N, C-alpha and C positions, 0 to 999 in steps of 0.2 A: 391558418394555414395559407400560405401564399399561393396564388394560382401558378402554373407552370405553364411554361409556351409550347407549343406545337414544334415540332423538329424544324421546319420550315422557317416559321417566324423566328426561331432561336439563330438559325444560319443569319438570316436578314439582319437581326438585331445584332449579331455578335459583329459584322461587318459594319454596321453603322456607328456602334460605339465605338470599336477599335478606331474608325477612321475620325471620330470626334476626339480622340485623344490629344490634348492641347500640347504643343511645342514645349511649352513650361514644364509639362508633367512630366515627358519623355527626357528632357534635357537635365532633369535633376539626376539622372544617371551619371555614376562616376565612370571614369575611363575604363575601368575593370568590367563594367555592365553595359552589355550593348542595348541598341533600342530594342532588337528583336527579342532579348530577354524580359524586358519591361512588358512589352506587348504579350509576349507568351503567357505571363502571370495574369495580365488581364483577361487574356481569351479564357482561362478556366472557368470564369463566371459563366461562360454561354456555351461549355461543352457539355454533351449529353452524356449523363452517368445513368440513365434509366433502366439499362439492360443489363446491369451486372448481375449476375448469378441468375439471369433470367428473370430479373426484375426482383428478386428477393432481398437484393441489397442496392436498390434504386436508391440514388443520391441526387442532392442539388447543390452545389456551389452558389451560396447567396452573395458572398464578397471575395474577391481577390485583387491585391494590390501589392506593389513592390514596393519594400520598405527600404530606405537606405539611410546611412548615418544617423541611426537611433540609438540615442541613450537613454536608458531606464531611470526612473525617479529613483530615490534612495529607499523608499520604500518596495517599489517593484524589483529592485536589485537584492535587496534583502530577502524577499520571499523567494527570488530565483535561486539565491544561496541555499535558503533551507529545502526548496524542493528538490535541488541538485543532490543533496546527502540523503535525502528520503529514497530518491532514485538510485541511490547507489553509482551516480554518476557526477561526482564533485566538481564545481568551478570555483576559480580563485575567488576569494572575498572581495575582492577590488574590482571583479568584472562588472562592467555598467554598460559597456559599448556591445551591441547585438552586430554581428556580420549582417551584410546585404542579404536578403532574403525575400521570399515570396509568401506573403501571409494570406492564408486561405480559411474560410469559413462556411460552413455549411451544415446540412443535415443528412441522415440516412432514414429511409422509410423504418418505422412511421415518424418517430420524433425523436432522433439520437443526433444531438448537435455535436459537432466537432470544431476543433481549430487545428490547422498544420501549418508548421512554419518549415519552408522549403529553404535550404542555402542557397546562395546564387551556385549557378552551375560551376564556375570554376573552384568552388569552395567544398561542394559536397564530398563526404567521404564515402559514398555508394551505400549507406547503411540507413535504414527506416528504425525509429524508437517510437514505441507506444507507451505512454504513462496511463495505466488504468486509474479509473477514479477510486476514491476511499469513501469509508463510511457507507452512507444510505445513497452515496452520489447525490447528482442534481446540478451541477454546476460545472461550465467549462472554462476551467482555470488557464489562464495565459501564462503562468510560472513555470510549467514543466517545459513547454515549448520553448520558453526563452532559454532557459537553463540547456537544452538539448540541442539548441542550433550554436549556442556558443562552442559546443564541441563539434560542430558541424555536420550533426544528424539531422535527417528530415524527421522534426518530432512531432507528435501529435497527443491533443488530449480531448476527452470527451465527456459528456454528463450521464452517461449510462442508460438514456432513453427518456429521460424525465426532467423535470423542474423540481427542486426541493432545497433544504437547507438544514444542515445538521442531522439529527437523527429524526426526520421526517419522514413517515411513510404512508402518508394519506394518497399519494401519488398512484400507489398500487392497489387501492380499495377496488375489489371485485375487477380487476384488469389483467388477465393473465399475460397478455402478450408484453405489457410494460415489464412485468415479473421475469418473463424470459429473457427480455433484452437485459435487464438488470443482472441476471443469473448468468449468462454466458454470451448471448447473440451479439451484443453491442461491440464487443471486443474482436469479434470475428469480422463483423460487416464494415466496420471502419477501418480494418485492416486491408480488406478486399477494395475498398473506394481509395484508402491512401495510396496504395499501390498502384491504381490505376491512373491516379493524377499525377503520380510521379513519371509514369510511363509518358503521359501526355507532355509534361513539363521538362523532363530531363531526356525524354527520347529513351528511357531505358528503365527497368524496374530495379529496386534495391538489390546489391548483391547478398546482403544479409539482413535478417530483420530480428528485433528483438523486442521484449515487453517487459514492463518494470512496474512497480508499485507496492504500496504497503496498506496491510489490512485487507479490506476488500479488493484492493488492487492487487495484493499479494494473492488473494484466491484466485483472481482473474488469470494470472499466469498458470496456475497449477491446472485451471479450468481448462484453458486453451492448450494445454499440453495433452490433456486428455480427450476434449472433443474435437480439436482441430490441431491435429499433430504436425500438419504442414504449415500453418500460418506464422510461426516464428522458430527461428533458428535457435535462440536463447530466452531463457526466462530469468529474470530476478524476481524472487518473493519473498517480501520483507514482512514479518509479523502476520503471516497470513492467516486469515479466518476459513480455513479449509473445510470444515464443516459448519457450514454458515447457520445451519438450524441451532446445533449445539451451542454455538457461541452466544447466541442470543438468547435461546430460552432454556439453557442450563447455566452457562456459565454468568450471563449477565443478569438472568431472572434470579438465579439464588442469591447472587451478590445483592441484588437490588432487595430482595426480601430481608436481609441480613442487616443492612445499613440504614433502612428507613423503619421507622415505628409503626404502629398500626393506624396512626394517623397520616402516613406518608410522609412524616417529617423526618430529615436527616438525623440519625445518632450520632454522627462524627463530625467534627468542624475543624476548622485551619488548625488551631493549637494543637488537638488531639493528633492530627495527622504529624504535625512538626514533631512532638514528643515521642511518638511511635517510630517514626523513621530515624532520630536520633538514637532511641535506645536499640534498634535492630543493629545499627551499623556501629555502635559501641561494642555490642555483642559478637558481630561476624566478621567485622572488617579484615582482622587479621588471622582469618580462618586458611587464606591462600597464601600465609607467610608475609603478608606486605600490609602495612597501613597505609592505604592512599585513597580512602574514601569511596570504595568500589569493593561490593561483595563479588568475588570470582566466581563462586558456585554457591547459589543458595541451597541445593540440595545437602551440603554439609553444616548449615546454620542451624543452632540448636534454639533460637529465640523462645521465649515462652509470655505470651503476652499477659499472662496473670502477675509478672513481675511489676506489672505498671497498676495493679487494681489498688484502689485507694484503700487505707486501713481505716479503722473505724473511728468515726468522726472528722475524717480528713475528705475534702473535697476539691482542693487544688494540687496542680502538677502532677496528676494521677488520672486513672480511668476508674468510672463508676462501674458497677458490676455489668449493665446491659452493654457499656462501650466495649468492655473486655469479650462479651460474649460474640459482638459484631466483628472484632477484630479476629477471633478464633475462627468464626465462619470463613472469612475472607481466605485466610491460607488455608484451610482445611479444603479437600477435593469434594466435589459434589458425588453423592452415593445415590444407588438404586436402591430399592427396597431388599435386594439380598446383599446389600454391602458391597457391592462391587463399584469400582471408580468408574464414574461415567464423564468426568471432567476434572483436570486438575486445578488445584487452588492457587492463589497468588503466590507467587516465589517472595522470599524474602530479599528485601533489596528492591522490591516495585513502590516502595512508601513513596518516592518523589513524585509518583504520577497518580496517587491517591487523591491529590487536590483536584476536584473535577470528576474524577471517576467515582470514588468512594465517598468524596464530601463536596458539599457546593462549592464552585468558585465564587458565587455572589448569593445572598439571601435569597433572591427571586427565582433562583433555578432549584432543581433536583440533581442528585448525581446523574452522570452519563449513564450508569447502569440501568437506571430507571426507563430512560427514553428508550435506549437500545432494545430493551426486552419490551416493553409497553407497546411500542409503536410496531416492532416487527411482529409480535402477536395479536394485535389488532386488525392490521391491514395486509401483511406479507405472508404470515405463515400458511392460512388457510386458503383454499379455492374462494370460498366465499368468507367476506369480513365478519368477524363477530360482532354481537349485538353492541351497538354504541354504549349500552349502560353496564356491560361486563367488566366485573371484578378482577382485574388481573391476580390478585391474591388466590382467586379459586384455581387457578391455572396448576396443573400437575402435568411435568412432561411425561412421566411414565405412564400415566392415565391416557394421554392424547396422542401418545407416539404415533399410533396407526392413522389416526385422522390427520397427523402431520406429513404423512409419506408422500401425498401427490406433490406437493410442492418441493418437499427435501429432496425428491429424487431429481430434480432438474437445478435446484438451488445448490446442493452440497457438490463439493469437488474431491471428495475422499476417496474415491475410487483408486485402490492401489494399483491397476493395471494401466502403467505407462509403457508398455512396450512398443506401440506405434511410435510415440514420441521418441524413444531411444533408437528405434529402427532408421528414423529418418534422420539421424545424427544430432538430434536436439539435445542440448546441455541445459542444466538448470542449477541455480543457486538459490538455496533457501537460507533466509537470514532472519534470526530471532533474538530480541533483547532479553536478556535476563531480567531487565528491570520494567519489562512489559506489564502494565497493570490492565491493560486493556482485554489482551488475549494472553493468557499465561503460555509461557514457552513449552510447557509439558505436551500441552495439546499438539504442538507441531513435532516434538518428539517422537510421541504415540504413533502419529501419522506416518512420520518418516520410516519408523522401525516396520510398520504395516507393509509399506511400499518394500521395505528391505526383503521382508519376509516372502512377499508374493513374487518379487523378482529372482530371489534364491530358489523357489520352488520350481522356477522355469528356467534353472540353470544361468541366469543373469546376475549381474553385480549392480547394484544400484549406484554404487560410486563410481561407475564408469559414464553415468550421464546425470547425477544428480548429488549434490553435495550439501549437507547442513552444517551452518557454521551458527554458534552460540555467542551472543556478543555481551559480556559482562558489563553491567551498567548503563546499557542502552535502552532507552523506553519505547514506546509504542511506535510511533510514527514521527517523533520530533528529534531534535538534538539537543535537548535541555538537561537530559540525564548526567550522571557523575562519571559515567565512561566515556572511553573515546567512540565517538559515532560518526567519524569520517572515514570513508574506505572507497576505494575505486574498484566495486564488484563488475561495473561495465566493462573495464579493461581486462580484468580477470576471465570475465565470461567471453569476451571476444579471442583472448590468448587460447581458451580452450576449443571455441566453436571454429575458429580460423586456423589457429596454428597447432591444435590438439594437444595443448600442454594443460593437463588438469591443474586447479589449484590446489596446492598441498597445504598454503597457509593463505590468510587475508591479513594484509597489515591494515590495522585500524590506528587512527589519530584522535586525540583530543587537541581542539582549537579552544583559544581565548577568544573574548569579543571582537578582536581585530583580525582573527583569523590567522594568527601565529600558531604554529603547532606547538604545543607545550609537553605533550607525551606521545609515544608510538608503542604499539603493543601488538603481537601477533594473536589471531585466533585459528585454529586447526579444525579441520573436518571432524564431525561428530562420527565416533564417539571419544575422539582424543581430546585432550583438556590442555590447557596451556599450565605450564610449572615456572617458578621464579627458580633463576640457578643459584640465588642465595649470596651472590656478591655483586652482581653488576648493578649499574645505574638502573634503578626501578621506572624510570621515565623512558627508557630507551628498549625497543623490540629486541635488540641482541641480548638482552639478558634474560630471555624466556625460551622455552623448548617445549615439544610437544610430548604428552606423557599418554599412557594408555590408562592410568590410575582414575 
C-alpha cells in the first residue's frame, strides 16, 4: 500500500507539481480545452478525499491526466464496442477516437481500485455511468469507460475490491471485508467518490446517475437499488445473478456434477455440443412461426435428448447413454428433497454457449460451471474457508443451507422489497437472454414475479419502476448468440427517468461483423411476448406485435 501524505504536505506538493507542468504538456490542449481544465485534471491527484462518509469511503487518486486526440487500437476499439453492448449503451462499430477527457485512476479504502473518465467540460452530458464488474471481478477494465465517454458520460469501472482472474475466489479466503466489498459496498463507495471527483473537476455533481452491468454486474444494480436507493436514478441489470448463493451452489454446482464424471473429467465435448445445438434448433426453431435460427420462446420447445441416443452398436454421430443423462440433467430444474424446484434448468436454445460452460474450450480446462461452483464453495460461501482437501462432491446445498446463511444474507440481492428505490423515483430495466447458459432466465423471471407479488401486496405496481425484457437468442454477457443483441437500454432508461416515458418496447438489432444491421426486432415487457404478424419481412421490427399469450 502506498504511503499517503499529510494534508499540509499534499497542498505544498500540489502547488509544486502543478507549477512544474511543462509548457509542452499544457500546449497540447486543443483550442476547445483551456489550460485551466488541463491543470484541474492534474490537480485531482492531490485532492483530499480522505473524509468521505466520515472516512468510510476514504479514497486516493493515484494518477490523473488529461487525454487528448486519443485513438484506440483496433483491439481496444473492438472491446469497447463489445462492452458498449454488454452495458446496453451501444456505440458505433467504427468508433475509435475518444473525446478529450480527464483520466482518473485511484482506489477506495481498503483496496477497491477504479478508473474514471471525465469528458472535457464542454462535452459532458451532466450524467454519471458506473459499469459494475462481472464474474468474481478482480480487474479494472478500461473498455467500459472508453465506451461510456464516447457517449459523453462520466464513466467509471472498478475491480470489486480485489485482484483476481476469471473464477478465482482465493482473494476471499477468511476475509469478510473483501467479501462485503464484493457483495455490495464497492459499488456504493466508488459512486460516492466519483461524484466528489466530479464536483471538484466540473464544479457540479451529475444531474443523473446510472449503473449498468451483466451477471455479477447485473446483481450489483439490483443490490444498489435495495441497499442504497439514492445512489442511482436508473439501473440496467443484464443476466443478473440475483441470488448469488443459488447461482453458484445450486445452478453451477448441479450442472458441474452433471457434466463431469467421478474423475472430474468432462463428459461432453465440442462435437457433442454442436450436434445437440443443431438438433434443438431443428426441432424448435419454427415454434414461433419463423425459421430464423433463433428459438423465440424455449418454454414451448419439446426437444427430447433421448432422440440423439446411440442405437446398439453405433458410437458416431449420436450420444452415448452417459451423455444423454448429462444433457437431461442440464435441461432439468434443480429440486429439493420434497421435489420442489429450487433453480430452473437451462433453456432450450442456450446450447451455443455450452462450449465453455458445459464443455471445455480447451483440453487443459474444465467447464466454467466447475470453477464457479468450487471456487465459490471453498473461499466465499462460508465465514471460514473449508479445509483445503474438502471434496466438492460431498457438498449438499440442502444440508448446508443454514451454514451458508451468514454470507448469503449480505451476498444475495433477492429481497423483493424495493419500495425505497421506487419512492426515490428510481427506474430499473432487467434484461435476460433466453440463450443464457450461465444463469438461466427462469431464475430472473421467478425473482421478478416475487417482486411483483410483494409490491402488489403493498398496493404498488412493479411495472411503474421496473420492467423485465426477455431477449430471444441472446447469450449471457456477450454478443455472439444467434439473436439480436444490440439495444439502447440506456436511452430507454433515460427517457423513463428524465422524461417519464416508460419503455413499452425495446428495439433489438442483429449486426454483422462490420456493424451493419441485418435484423431488427422488438421485445416487450414481461409477461408480454413478441408475435410475428404472419406476412411481413421477418427481418424488420414492424412485422411483430406484442401478445399476452
